[in-house]
PLY file of the C-alpha trace (Angstrom):
ply
format ascii 1.0
element vertex 50
property float x
property float y
property float z
element edge 49
property int vertex1
property int vertex2
end_header
28.76 -0.65 -1.49
25.48 -1.50 -2.29
22.45 0.11 -1.29
19.81 -3.25 -1.13
17.52 -0.85 -0.10
16.90 0.94 -3.75
17.25 -2.82 -5.34
13.94 -4.21 -6.17
12.71 -7.81 -4.73
11.42 -10.31 -7.66
7.78 -11.43 -7.64
7.63 -14.34 -9.29
3.74 -14.85 -9.57
4.10 -11.92 -12.20
6.44 -14.53 -14.40
4.22 -18.16 -13.63
1.13 -15.59 -14.81
2.93 -15.73 -18.03
4.55 -18.69 -18.75
1.07 -21.02 -16.88
-0.70 -18.55 -19.84
1.68 -19.13 -22.88
2.82 -23.11 -21.87
3.65 -24.74 -25.64
4.65 -20.62 -27.05
7.86 -19.02 -26.75
7.49 -16.25 -24.05
11.09 -14.52 -24.53
9.64 -11.69 -25.52
7.41 -11.17 -21.85
9.78 -11.91 -19.88
12.39 -9.50 -21.36
9.54 -6.83 -21.51
8.49 -7.78 -17.10
11.64 -7.33 -16.84
12.34 -3.90 -18.06
10.19 -2.96 -16.42
10.25 -4.04 -13.54
14.02 -3.28 -12.98
15.46 -1.18 -16.18
15.94 2.85 -15.70
13.83 3.79 -18.72
10.00 1.96 -18.60
9.61 2.83 -21.53
11.54 0.03 -23.69
9.97 -3.17 -24.79
12.28 -5.93 -26.53
10.13 -7.57 -29.51
10.57 -10.90 -31.25
10.16 -11.82 -34.33
0 1
1 2
2 3
3 4
4 5
5 6
6 7
7 8
8 9
9 10
10 11
11 12
12 13
13 14
14 15
15 16
16 17
17 18
18 19
19 20
20 21
21 22
22 23
23 24
24 25
25 26
26 27
27 28
28 29
29 30
30 31
31 32
32 33
33 34
34 35
35 36
36 37
37 38
38 39
39 40
40 41
41 42
42 43
43 44
44 45
45 46
46 47
47 48
48 49
């Protein structure tokens, strides 16, 4: 059984800020980094796009 109290809630305002600040640009690395910061157990990871 999954303990729902330990699952972080998604705050979409951070995604909205990234999208609005980067209209027309590739935001995949920013979204990946935000996702890792919010949900990964090791927050020192960063995604890089080439």
